[in-house]
Steps between C-alpha positions, in 0.01 A plus 500: 500500500322796658622859424673536833714181467561583128624843599735374772635228267586765246669715762689202636627398168614855416690524829658161437628620175633828637660309782660247282634766266643711783664182664660400165635857467653464860286798624549544862259782563452642852882515538583853396755746611343822356213658707386686184328202354315392829188666375511335159563164668209567739258589226608186307426284815160685532427404147569134554358444848200731518267192481605392839251657742756470779770696298561818697749778509684313790528188288629704202758663717612165630526364139718806405711459810422843629291629789129600459598857608773527232270371241230760611763776466600381132145509397434832679782629292290425198184649647354153569410254777588132487155388592356721231728338242374160590145598510528680163651195343216301629251744385649493149449115487158515644385775249644295217313198597175682556516648168578182317190340361683162517489533880129573510427167666778561758334640821596824673630285792721305265638804331578644848692180579679496163601862540648439841238697701395171673131578495236719347475732791866602492488543128189723527681719769798530265272616212343757739842616619588616145135616437414225251146373483428173679647192324157388392414851350850509347451174330150595368644823359797325335285240337257762373786712360656195337162396344444860373871529384560797720823377665566509879248555779520766767621791272179698523411462860 
């Protein structure tokens, strides 16, 4: 199985286990009465749905049963934007995969798809938006740092 299919199979298995566990516990998320945990639930959903390139702040608001405007207000209260939270979660995954020597054969395009960006151009733009090097340069620096035992890339420039 190629790296992309292996990755998706692992993710699917993990989600199935979590779903079965929550279902067995009778968890009926998304039906809450307290507004205070909307942010926590939103971040939880971002963490589980970021891989879908069509996952947007509007879809997140819909899943939470609130309006996009209200969701934006909740995030603004934390000094954040919804779209940035989604982008940042995707960036975290992309950076993890790029730095992982086991994913060296995985193309930049495949990593962009796995991470939820949809394509390499969107991923590159997201890296630029937070002043990271290009994904290709990030990967090269990460693999150099790992082989030299220096830790993470991007810490010196």
